[in-house]
N, CA, C, O and the ligand as a Tripos MOL2 file, in Angstrom:
@<TRIPOS>MOLECULE
protein
  253   251    64     0     0
PROTEIN
NO_CHARGES

@<TRIPOS>ATOM
      1 N         145.4130  -53.6210 -129.0410 N.3       1 MET1
      2 CA        144.4860  -52.8250 -129.8950 C.3       1 MET1
      3 C         145.3520  -51.9850 -130.8480 C.2       1 MET1
      4 O         146.4360  -51.5310 -130.4820 O.2       1 MET1
      5 N         144.8750  -51.7980 -132.0210 N.am      2 PRO2
      6 CA        145.6380  -51.0950 -133.0470 C.3       2 PRO2
      7 C         145.5470  -49.5810 -132.8490 C.2       2 PRO2
      8 O         144.5080  -49.0550 -132.4490 O.2       2 PRO2
      9 N         146.6480  -48.8960 -133.1360 N.am      3 ILE3
     10 CA        146.7080  -47.4620 -133.0270 C.3       3 ILE3
     11 C         146.8780  -46.9110 -134.4520 C.2       3 ILE3
     12 O         147.8760  -47.1730 -135.1230 O.2       3 ILE3
     13 N         145.8950  -46.1560 -134.8780 N.am      4 TYR4
     14 CA        145.9410  -45.6340 -136.2260 C.3       4 TYR4
     15 C         146.3010  -44.1490 -136.2300 C.2       4 TYR4
     16 O         146.0900  -43.4420 -135.2450 O.2       4 TYR4
     17 N         146.8210  -43.7140 -137.2990 N.am      5 GLU5
     18 CA        147.2340  -42.3220 -137.4310 C.3       5 GLU5
     19 C         146.1930  -41.6160 -138.3310 C.2       5 GLU5
     20 O         145.8170  -42.0800 -139.4080 O.2       5 GLU5
     21 N         145.7780  -40.4930 -137.8140 N.am      6 PHE6
     22 CA        144.7700  -39.7200 -138.6300 C.3       6 PHE6
     23 C         145.3140  -38.3900 -138.9270 C.2       6 PHE6
     24 O         146.2830  -37.9100 -138.3380 O.2       6 PHE6
     25 N         144.6200  -37.7820 -139.9130 N.am      7 ARG7
     26 CA        144.9700  -36.4560 -140.2950 C.3       7 ARG7
     27 C         143.7460  -35.6610 -140.5850 C.2       7 ARG7
     28 O         142.8560  -36.0900 -141.3200 O.2       7 ARG7
     29 N         143.7060  -34.4710 -139.9880 N.am      8 CYS8
     30 CA        142.5620  -33.6220 -140.0720 C.3       8 CYS8
     31 C         142.6250  -32.8550 -141.4180 C.2       8 CYS8
     32 O         143.6730  -32.3230 -141.7840 O.2       8 CYS8
     33 N         141.5300  -32.8100 -142.1190 N.am      9 ALA9
     34 CA        141.4930  -32.1430 -143.3860 C.3       9 ALA9
     35 C         141.2590  -30.6760 -143.2300 C.2       9 ALA9
     36 O         141.3520  -29.9120 -144.1910 O.2       9 ALA9
     37 N         140.9450  -30.2660 -141.9810 N.am     10 LYS10
     38 CA        140.6510  -28.8950 -141.8120 C.3      10 LYS10
     39 C         141.8450  -28.1100 -141.2970 C.2      10 LYS10
     40 O         142.1900  -27.0650 -141.8490 O.2      10 LYS10
     41 N         142.4870  -28.6150 -140.2240 N.am     11 CYS11
     42 CA        143.6130  -27.8940 -139.6630 C.3      11 CYS11
     43 C         144.9250  -28.6050 -139.9830 C.2      11 CYS11
     44 O         145.9870  -28.1700 -139.5370 O.2      11 CYS11
     45 N         144.8640  -29.6840 -140.7450 N.am     12 LYS12
     46 CA        146.0430  -30.4060 -141.2160 C.3      12 LYS12
     47 C         146.9070  -30.9070 -140.0920 C.2      12 LYS12
     48 O         148.1260  -31.0290 -140.2130 O.2      12 LYS12
     49 N         146.2370  -31.1960 -138.9860 N.am     13 THR13
     50 CA        147.0530  -31.7530 -137.8770 C.3      13 THR13
     51 C         146.9960  -33.2540 -137.9760 C.2      13 THR13
     52 O         146.0470  -33.8370 -138.5000 O.2      13 THR13
     53 N         148.0510  -33.8650 -137.4530 N.am     14 THR14
     54 CA        148.1250  -35.3200 -137.4840 C.3      14 THR14
     55 C         148.1660  -35.8000 -136.0640 C.2      14 THR14
     56 O         148.8690  -35.2910 -135.1910 O.2      14 THR14
     57 N         147.3460  -36.8350 -135.8980 N.am     15 PHE15
     58 CA        147.2440  -37.3860 -134.5200 C.3      15 PHE15
     59 C         147.0350  -38.8850 -134.6360 C.2      15 PHE15
     60 O         146.5330  -39.4000 -135.6350 O.2      15 PHE15
     61 N         147.4280  -39.5360 -133.6090 N.am     16 ASP16
     62 CA        147.2090  -40.9610 -133.5260 C.3      16 ASP16
     63 C         146.1230  -41.3300 -132.5300 C.2      16 ASP16
     64 O         146.0210  -40.7240 -131.4630 O.2      16 ASP16
     65 N         145.3570  -42.2670 -132.8560 N.am     17 LYS17
     66 CA        144.2710  -42.6060 -131.9790 C.3      17 LYS17
     67 C         144.1250  -44.1180 -131.8900 C.2      17 LYS17
     68 O         144.3060  -44.8550 -132.8590 O.2      17 LYS17
     69 N         143.7940  -44.5340 -130.6910 N.am     18 LEU18
     70 CA        143.6590  -45.9550 -130.4780 C.3      18 LEU18
     71 C         142.2130  -46.3290 -130.8700 C.2      18 LEU18
     72 O         141.2340  -45.8410 -130.3050 O.2      18 LEU18
     73 N         142.1420  -47.2360 -131.8840 N.am     19 VAL19
     74 CA        140.8110  -47.5720 -132.3550 C.3      19 VAL19
     75 C         140.4330  -48.9480 -131.8540 C.2      19 VAL19
     76 O         141.1210  -49.9410 -132.0910 O.2      19 VAL19
     77 N         139.3640  -48.9670 -131.1860 N.am     20 ARG20
     78 CA        138.8880  -50.2450 -130.6140 C.3      20 ARG20
     79 C         138.0680  -51.0110 -131.5640 C.2      20 ARG20
     80 O         138.1790  -52.2350 -131.6270 O.2      20 ARG20
     81 N         137.2380  -50.3430 -132.3170 N.am     21 GLU21
     82 CA        136.3970  -50.9930 -133.2310 C.3      21 GLU21
     83 C         136.4990  -50.3590 -134.6480 C.2      21 GLU21
     84 O         137.2110  -49.3760 -134.8530 O.2      21 GLU21
     85 N         135.8130  -50.9180 -135.5470 N.am     22 GLU22
     86 CA        135.8700  -50.4380 -136.8590 C.3      22 GLU22
     87 C         135.2740  -49.0220 -136.9910 C.2      22 GLU22
     88 O         134.2480  -48.6760 -136.4050 O.2      22 GLU22
     89 N         135.9750  -48.2550 -137.7820 N.am     23 ILE23
     90 CA        135.5180  -46.8720 -137.9460 C.3      23 ILE23
     91 C         134.3880  -46.7860 -138.9180 C.2      23 ILE23
     92 O         134.4920  -47.1890 -140.0770 O.2      23 ILE23
     93 N         133.3110  -46.2550 -138.4240 N.am     24 LYS24
     94 CA        132.0930  -46.1650 -139.2600 C.3      24 LYS24
     95 C         131.8150  -44.6800 -139.5840 C.2      24 LYS24
     96 O         132.1850  -43.7710 -138.8410 O.2      24 LYS24
     97 N         131.1400  -44.4900 -140.7400 N.am     25 PRO25
     98 CA        130.8460  -43.1380 -141.1520 C.3      25 PRO25
     99 C         129.9500  -42.3980 -140.1710 C.2      25 PRO25
    100 O         130.0120  -41.1700 -140.1080 O.2      25 PRO25
    101 N         129.1060  -43.1090 -139.3900 N.am     26 GLN26
    102 CA        128.2410  -42.4320 -138.4600 C.3      26 GLN26
    103 C         128.9720  -41.9680 -137.2350 C.2      26 GLN26
    104 O         128.5080  -41.0420 -136.5690 O.2      26 GLN26
    105 N         130.0990  -42.5670 -136.9020 N.am     27 ASN27
    106 CA        130.8130  -42.0320 -135.7700 C.3      27 ASN27
    107 C         132.2730  -41.9100 -136.1340 C.2      27 ASN27
    108 O         133.1020  -42.7360 -135.7520 O.2      27 ASN27
    109 N         132.5750  -40.8480 -136.8900 N.am     28 PRO28
    110 CA        133.9130  -40.5690 -137.3430 C.3      28 PRO28
    111 C         134.8080  -40.1270 -136.2240 C.2      28 PRO28
    112 O         134.3690  -39.7340 -135.1430 O.2      28 PRO28
    113 N         136.0950  -40.2090 -136.5270 N.am     29 VAL29
    114 CA        137.0890  -39.7510 -135.5600 C.3      29 VAL29
    115 C         137.1650  -38.2460 -135.5050 C.2      29 VAL29
    116 O         137.3390  -37.5900 -136.5320 O.2      29 VAL29
    117 N         137.0390  -37.6990 -134.3290 N.am     30 ILE30
    118 CA        137.0170  -36.2820 -134.2000 C.3      30 ILE30
    119 C         138.4230  -35.7490 -133.9950 C.2      30 ILE30
    120 O         139.2090  -36.3290 -133.2460 O.2      30 ILE30
    121 N         138.7420  -34.6470 -134.6570 N.am     31 CYS31
    122 CA        140.0300  -34.0610 -134.5420 C.3      31 CYS31
    123 C         140.1820  -33.4640 -133.1190 C.2      31 CYS31
    124 O         139.3340  -32.6770 -132.6990 O.2      31 CYS31
    125 N         141.2000  -33.8090 -132.4090 N.am     32 PRO32
    126 CA        141.3910  -33.2590 -131.0220 C.3      32 PRO32
    127 C         141.8440  -31.8290 -131.0680 C.2      32 PRO32
    128 O         141.8730  -31.1610 -130.0350 O.2      32 PRO32
    129 N         142.1890  -31.3510 -132.2020 N.am     33 ASN33
    130 CA        142.7090  -29.9680 -132.2510 C.3      33 ASN33
    131 C         141.5560  -28.9330 -132.5030 C.2      33 ASN33
    132 O         141.4050  -27.9410 -131.7900 O.2      33 ASN33
    133 N         140.7840  -29.2320 -133.5340 N.am     34 CYS34
    134 CA        139.7420  -28.2830 -133.9350 C.3      34 CYS34
    135 C         138.3320  -28.8870 -133.8150 C.2      34 CYS34
    136 O         137.3370  -28.1760 -133.9590 O.2      34 CYS34
    137 N         138.2540  -30.1700 -133.5550 N.am     35 GLY35
    138 CA        136.9560  -30.8210 -133.3920 C.3      35 GLY35
    139 C         136.2650  -31.1120 -134.6620 C.2      35 GLY35
    140 O         135.0580  -31.3500 -134.6700 O.2      35 GLY35
    141 N         136.9910  -31.1040 -135.7550 N.am     36 SER36
    142 CA        136.3680  -31.3890 -137.0140 C.3      36 SER36
    143 C         136.2010  -32.8860 -137.2660 C.2      36 SER36
    144 O         136.9740  -33.6880 -136.7430 O.2      36 SER36
    145 N         135.2210  -33.2640 -138.0440 N.am     37 LYS37
    146 CA        135.0210  -34.6990 -138.3270 C.3      37 LYS37
    147 C         135.6950  -35.0670 -139.6200 C.2      37 LYS37
    148 O         135.7090  -36.2360 -140.0070 O.2      37 LYS37
    149 N         136.2460  -34.0990 -140.2830 N.am     38 ARG38
    150 CA        136.8730  -34.3650 -141.5650 C.3      38 ARG38
    151 C         138.2820  -34.9550 -141.3110 C.2      38 ARG38
    152 O         139.2920  -34.2990 -141.5630 O.2      38 ARG38
    153 N         138.3210  -36.1440 -140.8310 N.am     39 THR39
    154 CA        139.6050  -36.7580 -140.6210 C.3      39 THR39
    155 C         139.7440  -37.9690 -141.5020 C.2      39 THR39
    156 O         138.7730  -38.6440 -141.8440 O.2      39 THR39
    157 N         140.9360  -38.2120 -141.8440 N.am     40 ARG40
    158 CA        141.1860  -39.3810 -142.7110 C.3      40 ARG40
    159 C         142.3080  -40.2120 -142.0680 C.2      40 ARG40
    160 O         143.2940  -39.7030 -141.5370 O.2      40 ARG40
    161 N         142.0810  -41.5210 -142.1570 N.am     41 ARG41
    162 CA        143.0960  -42.4220 -141.6340 C.3      41 ARG41
    163 C         144.2380  -42.5640 -142.5040 C.2      41 ARG41
    164 O         144.0610  -42.8000 -143.6990 O.2      41 ARG41
    165 N         145.4420  -42.4360 -141.9950 N.am     42 LEU42
    166 CA        146.6390  -42.5670 -142.8080 C.3      42 LEU42
    167 C         147.0460  -43.9640 -142.8660 C.2      42 LEU42
    168 O         146.4620  -44.8100 -142.1900 O.2      42 LEU42
    169 N         148.0380  -44.2570 -143.6550 N.am     43 VAL43
    170 CA        148.6060  -45.5790 -143.7240 C.3      43 VAL43
    171 C         149.3090  -45.8910 -142.4410 C.2      43 VAL43
    172 O         150.1540  -45.1280 -141.9740 O.2      43 VAL43
    173 N         148.9610  -47.0000 -141.8810 N.am     44 SER44
    174 CA        149.5310  -47.3370 -140.5810 C.3      44 SER44
    175 C         151.0100  -47.4900 -140.6740 C.2      44 SER44
    176 O         151.5330  -48.3570 -141.3750 O.2      44 SER44
    177 N         151.6980  -46.6030 -139.9290 N.am     45 ARG45
    178 CA        153.1460  -46.6880 -139.8530 C.3      45 ARG45
    179 C         153.5710  -47.0380 -138.4580 C.2      45 ARG45
    180 O         154.6840  -46.7370 -138.0260 O.2      45 ARG45
    181 N         152.6750  -47.6730 -137.7710 N.am     46 VAL46
    182 CA        152.9530  -48.0640 -136.4270 C.3      46 VAL46
    183 C         153.7300  -49.3950 -136.4420 C.2      46 VAL46
    184 O         153.3680  -50.3350 -137.1500 O.2      46 VAL46
    185 N         154.7360  -49.4420 -135.6940 N.am     47 SER47
    186 CA        155.5610  -50.6730 -135.7220 C.3      47 SER47
    187 C         154.7430  -51.8120 -135.1200 C.2      47 SER47
    188 O         154.2690  -51.7660 -133.9840 O.2      47 SER47
    189 N         154.6100  -52.8500 -135.9750 N.am     48 SER48
    190 CA        153.8030  -54.0000 -135.5760 C.3      48 SER48
    191 C         154.7580  -55.0720 -135.0520 C.2      48 SER48
    192 O         155.9570  -55.0900 -135.3280 O.2      48 SER48
    193 N         154.1620  -55.9300 -134.3080 N.am     49 TYR49
    194 CA        154.9250  -57.0080 -133.7640 C.3      49 TYR49
    195 C         155.2360  -58.0560 -134.8770 C.2      49 TYR49
    196 O         154.4100  -58.3800 -135.7310 O.2      49 TYR49
    197 N         156.4380  -58.5310 -134.7940 N.am     50 ARG50
    198 CA        156.7790  -59.5520 -135.7590 C.3      50 ARG50
    199 C         156.4610  -60.9180 -135.2170 C.2      50 ARG50
    200 O         156.9980  -61.3480 -134.1960 O.2      50 ARG50
    201 N         155.6150  -61.5630 -135.8900 N.am     51 SER51
    202 CA        155.2130  -62.8740 -135.4310 C.3      51 SER51
    203 C         156.3730  -63.8690 -135.7360 C.2      51 SER51
    204 O         157.1910  -63.6820 -136.6360 O.2      51 SER51
    205 N         156.3660  -64.9180 -134.9190 N.am     52 GLY52
    206 CA        157.4240  -65.9160 -135.0990 C.3      52 GLY52
    207 C         157.2690  -66.6210 -136.4350 C.2      52 GLY52
    208 O         156.2360  -66.5640 -137.1020 O.2      52 GLY52
    209 N         158.3850  -67.3040 -136.7900 N.am     53 SER53
    210 CA        158.3910  -67.9820 -138.0360 C.3      53 SER53
    211 C         157.4190  -69.1600 -138.0180 C.2      53 SER53
    212 O         157.5320  -70.0440 -137.1680 O.2      53 SER53
    213 N         156.5050  -69.1770 -138.9110 N.am     54 SER54
    214 CA        155.5530  -70.2460 -138.9690 C.3      54 SER54
    215 C         155.9360  -71.2590 -140.0630 C.2      54 SER54
    216 O         156.5270  -70.8780 -141.0740 O.2      54 SER54
    217 N         155.6390  -72.4130 -139.8870 N.am     55 GLY55
    218 CA        156.0090  -73.4580 -140.8900 C.3      55 GLY55
    219 C         155.1770  -73.2760 -142.1550 C.2      55 GLY55
    220 O         153.9600  -73.4630 -142.1400 O.2      55 GLY55
    221 N         155.8160  -72.9230 -143.2050 N.am     56 GLY56
    222 CA        155.1480  -72.7530 -144.4830 C.3      56 GLY56
    223 C         155.2680  -74.0200 -145.3180 C.2      56 GLY56
    224 O         156.1730  -74.8330 -145.1360 O.2      56 GLY56
    225 N         154.3140  -74.1570 -146.2470 N.am     57 GLY57
    226 CA        154.3750  -75.3730 -147.0470 C.3      57 GLY57
    227 C         154.8690  -74.9840 -148.4490 C.2      57 GLY57
    228 O         154.2730  -74.1720 -149.1580 O.2      57 GLY57
    229 N         155.9880  -75.6130 -148.7960 N.am     58 ASP58
    230 CA        156.4820  -75.3890 -150.1220 C.3      58 ASP58
    231 C         155.9280  -76.4540 -151.0910 C.2      58 ASP58
    232 O         156.2190  -77.6460 -150.9990 O.2      58 ASP58
    233 N         155.1500  -75.9620 -151.9800 N.am     59 CYS59
    234 CA        154.6440  -76.9300 -152.9600 C.3      59 CYS59
    235 C         155.3300  -76.7950 -154.2950 C.2      59 CYS59
    236 O         154.9250  -76.0000 -155.1430 O.2      59 CYS59
    237 N         156.3510  -77.5640 -154.4690 N.am     60 ALA60
    238 CA        157.0650  -77.5610 -155.6810 C.3      60 ALA60
    239 C         156.6970  -78.7340 -156.5390 C.2      60 ALA60
    240 O         156.7850  -79.8930 -156.1340 O.2      60 ALA60
    241 N         156.2700  -78.3900 -157.7710 N.am     61 PRO61
    242 CA        155.9140  -79.4800 -158.6610 C.3      61 PRO61
    243 C         157.0750  -80.3800 -159.0840 C.2      61 PRO61
    244 O         157.9940  -79.9390 -159.7750 O.2      61 PRO61
    245 N         157.0270  -81.5640 -158.6880 N.am     62 SER62
    246 CA        158.1050  -82.4800 -159.0240 C.3      62 SER62
    247 C         157.9770  -83.0950 -160.4000 C.2      62 SER62
    248 O         156.8790  -83.3780 -160.8800 O.2      62 SER62
    249 N         159.0950  -83.2900 -161.0070 N.am     63 GLY63
    250 CA        158.9890  -83.8730 -162.2850 C.3      63 GLY63
    251 C         159.3900  -83.0950 -163.4520 C.2      63 GLY63
    252 O         159.3060  -83.5840 -164.5790 O.2      63 GLY63
    253 ZN        141.4570  -30.3480 -137.0250 Zn       64 ZN64
@<TRIPOS>BOND
     1     1     2 1
     2     2     3 1
     3     3     4 2
     4     3     5 am
     5     5     6 1
     6     6     7 1
     7     7     8 2
     8     7     9 am
     9     9    10 1
    10    10    11 1
    11    11    12 2
    12    11    13 am
    13    13    14 1
    14    14    15 1
    15    15    16 2
    16    15    17 am
    17    17    18 1
    18    18    19 1
    19    19    20 2
    20    19    21 am
    21    21    22 1
    22    22    23 1
    23    23    24 2
    24    23    25 am
    25    25    26 1
    26    26    27 1
    27    27    28 2
    28    27    29 am
    29    29    30 1
    30    30    31 1
    31    31    32 2
    32    31    33 am
    33    33    34 1
    34    34    35 1
    35    35    36 2
    36    35    37 am
    37    37    38 1
    38    38    39 1
    39    39    40 2
    40    39    41 am
    41    41    42 1
    42    42    43 1
    43    43    44 2
    44    43    45 am
    45    45    46 1
    46    46    47 1
    47    47    48 2
    48    47    49 am
    49    49    50 1
    50    50    51 1
    51    51    52 2
    52    51    53 am
    53    53    54 1
    54    54    55 1
    55    55    56 2
    56    55    57 am
    57    57    58 1
    58    58    59 1
    59    59    60 2
    60    59    61 am
    61    61    62 1
    62    62    63 1
    63    63    64 2
    64    63    65 am
    65    65    66 1
    66    66    67 1
    67    67    68 2
    68    67    69 am
    69    69    70 1
    70    70    71 1
    71    71    72 2
    72    71    73 am
    73    73    74 1
    74    74    75 1
    75    75    76 2
    76    75    77 am
    77    77    78 1
    78    78    79 1
    79    79    80 2
    80    79    81 am
    81    81    82 1
    82    82    83 1
    83    83    84 2
    84    83    85 am
    85    85    86 1
    86    86    87 1
    87    87    88 2
    88    87    89 am
    89    89    90 1
    90    90    91 1
    91    91    92 2
    92    91    93 am
    93    93    94 1
    94    94    95 1
    95    95    96 2
    96    95    97 am
    97    97    98 1
    98    98    99 1
    99    99   100 2
   100    99   101 am
   101   101   102 1
   102   102   103 1
   103   103   104 2
   104   103   105 am
   105   105   106 1
   106   106   107 1
   107   107   108 2
   108   107   109 am
   109   109   110 1
   110   110   111 1
   111   111   112 2
   112   111   113 am
   113   113   114 1
   114   114   115 1
   115   115   116 2
   116   115   117 am
   117   117   118 1
   118   118   119 1
   119   119   120 2
   120   119   121 am
   121   121   122 1
   122   122   123 1
   123   123   124 2
   124   123   125 am
   125   125   126 1
   126   126   127 1
   127   127   128 2
   128   127   129 am
   129   129   130 1
   130   130   131 1
   131   131   132 2
   132   131   133 am
   133   133   134 1
   134   134   135 1
   135   135   136 2
   136   135   137 am
   137   137   138 1
   138   138   139 1
   139   139   140 2
   140   139   141 am
   141   141   142 1
   142   142   143 1
   143   143   144 2
   144   143   145 am
   145   145   146 1
   146   146   147 1
   147   147   148 2
   148   147   149 am
   149   149   150 1
   150   150   151 1
   151   151   152 2
   152   151   153 am
   153   153   154 1
   154   154   155 1
   155   155   156 2
   156   155   157 am
   157   157   158 1
   158   158   159 1
   159   159   160 2
   160   159   161 am
   161   161   162 1
   162   162   163 1
   163   163   164 2
   164   163   165 am
   165   165   166 1
   166   166   167 1
   167   167   168 2
   168   167   169 am
   169   169   170 1
   170   170   171 1
   171   171   172 2
   172   171   173 am
   173   173   174 1
   174   174   175 1
   175   175   176 2
   176   175   177 am
   177   177   178 1
   178   178   179 1
   179   179   180 2
   180   179   181 am
   181   181   182 1
   182   182   183 1
   183   183   184 2
   184   183   185 am
   185   185   186 1
   186   186   187 1
   187   187   188 2
   188   187   189 am
   189   189   190 1
   190   190   191 1
   191   191   192 2
   192   191   193 am
   193   193   194 1
   194   194   195 1
   195   195   196 2
   196   195   197 am
   197   197   198 1
   198   198   199 1
   199   199   200 2
   200   199   201 am
   201   201   202 1
   202   202   203 1
   203   203   204 2
   204   203   205 am
   205   205   206 1
   206   206   207 1
   207   207   208 2
   208   207   209 am
   209   209   210 1
   210   210   211 1
   211   211   212 2
   212   211   213 am
   213   213   214 1
   214   214   215 1
   215   215   216 2
   216   215   217 am
   217   217   218 1
   218   218   219 1
   219   219   220 2
   220   219   221 am
   221   221   222 1
   222   222   223 1
   223   223   224 2
   224   223   225 am
   225   225   226 1
   226   226   227 1
   227   227   228 2
   228   227   229 am
   229   229   230 1
   230   230   231 1
   231   231   232 2
   232   231   233 am
   233   233   234 1
   234   234   235 1
   235   235   236 2
   236   235   237 am
   237   237   238 1
   238   238   239 1
   239   239   240 2
   240   239   241 am
   241   241   242 1
   242   242   243 1
   243   243   244 2
   244   243   245 am
   245   245   246 1
   246   246   247 1
   247   247   248 2
   248   247   249 am
   249   249   250 1
   250   250   251 1
   251   251   252 2
@<TRIPOS>SUBSTRUCTURE
     1 MET1         2 RESIDUE 1 A MET
     2 PRO2         6 RESIDUE 1 A PRO
     3 ILE3        10 RESIDUE 1 A ILE
     4 TYR4        14 RESIDUE 1 A TYR
     5 GLU5        18 RESIDUE 1 A GLU
     6 PHE6        22 RESIDUE 1 A PHE
     7 ARG7        26 RESIDUE 1 A ARG
     8 CYS8        30 RESIDUE 1 A CYS
     9 ALA9        34 RESIDUE 1 A ALA
    10 LYS10       38 RESIDUE 1 A LYS
    11 CYS11       42 RESIDUE 1 A CYS
    12 LYS12       46 RESIDUE 1 A LYS
    13 THR13       50 RESIDUE 1 A THR
    14 THR14       54 RESIDUE 1 A THR
    15 PHE15       58 RESIDUE 1 A PHE
    16 ASP16       62 RESIDUE 1 A ASP
    17 LYS17       66 RESIDUE 1 A LYS
    18 LEU18       70 RESIDUE 1 A LEU
    19 VAL19       74 RESIDUE 1 A VAL
    20 ARG20       78 RESIDUE 1 A ARG
    21 GLU21       82 RESIDUE 1 A GLU
    22 GLU22       86 RESIDUE 1 A GLU
    23 ILE23       90 RESIDUE 1 A ILE
    24 LYS24       94 RESIDUE 1 A LYS
    25 PRO25       98 RESIDUE 1 A PRO
    26 GLN26      102 RESIDUE 1 A GLN
    27 ASN27      106 RESIDUE 1 A ASN
    28 PRO28      110 RESIDUE 1 A PRO
    29 VAL29      114 RESIDUE 1 A VAL
    30 ILE30      118 RESIDUE 1 A ILE
    31 CYS31      122 RESIDUE 1 A CYS
    32 PRO32      126 RESIDUE 1 A PRO
    33 ASN33      130 RESIDUE 1 A ASN
    34 CYS34      134 RESIDUE 1 A CYS
    35 GLY35      138 RESIDUE 1 A GLY
    36 SER36      142 RESIDUE 1 A SER
    37 LYS37      146 RESIDUE 1 A LYS
    38 ARG38      150 RESIDUE 1 A ARG
    39 THR39      154 RESIDUE 1 A THR
    40 ARG40      158 RESIDUE 1 A ARG
    41 ARG41      162 RESIDUE 1 A ARG
    42 LEU42      166 RESIDUE 1 A LEU
    43 VAL43      170 RESIDUE 1 A VAL
    44 SER44      174 RESIDUE 1 A SER
    45 ARG45      178 RESIDUE 1 A ARG
    46 VAL46      182 RESIDUE 1 A VAL
    47 SER47      186 RESIDUE 1 A SER
    48 SER48      190 RESIDUE 1 A SER
    49 TYR49      194 RESIDUE 1 A TYR
    50 ARG50      198 RESIDUE 1 A ARG
    51 SER51      202 RESIDUE 1 A SER
    52 GLY52      206 RESIDUE 1 A GLY
    53 SER53      210 RESIDUE 1 A SER
    54 SER54      214 RESIDUE 1 A SER
    55 GLY55      218 RESIDUE 1 A GLY
    56 GLY56      222 RESIDUE 1 A GLY
    57 GLY57      226 RESIDUE 1 A GLY
    58 ASP58      230 RESIDUE 1 A ASP
    59 CYS59      234 RESIDUE 1 A CYS
    60 ALA60      238 RESIDUE 1 A ALA
    61 PRO61      242 RESIDUE 1 A PRO
    62 SER62      246 RESIDUE 1 A SER
    63 GLY63      250 RESIDUE 1 A GLY
    64 ZN64       253 GROUP 0 **** ****
């Protein structure tokens, strides 16, 4: 499951939260520090797993 990083717009605290499903406006992420709903998801800087090399197709126009 992906872990996203959030930032509270009220107390400016940053926290990471494990998101199981898509974040919807009706159930926003609550700030664990002040309990505010004004949180914004930051750009994911969580180290992701590197998938193995997959066979890619090189389509070079011959001729
Ligand atoms: Zn807060």
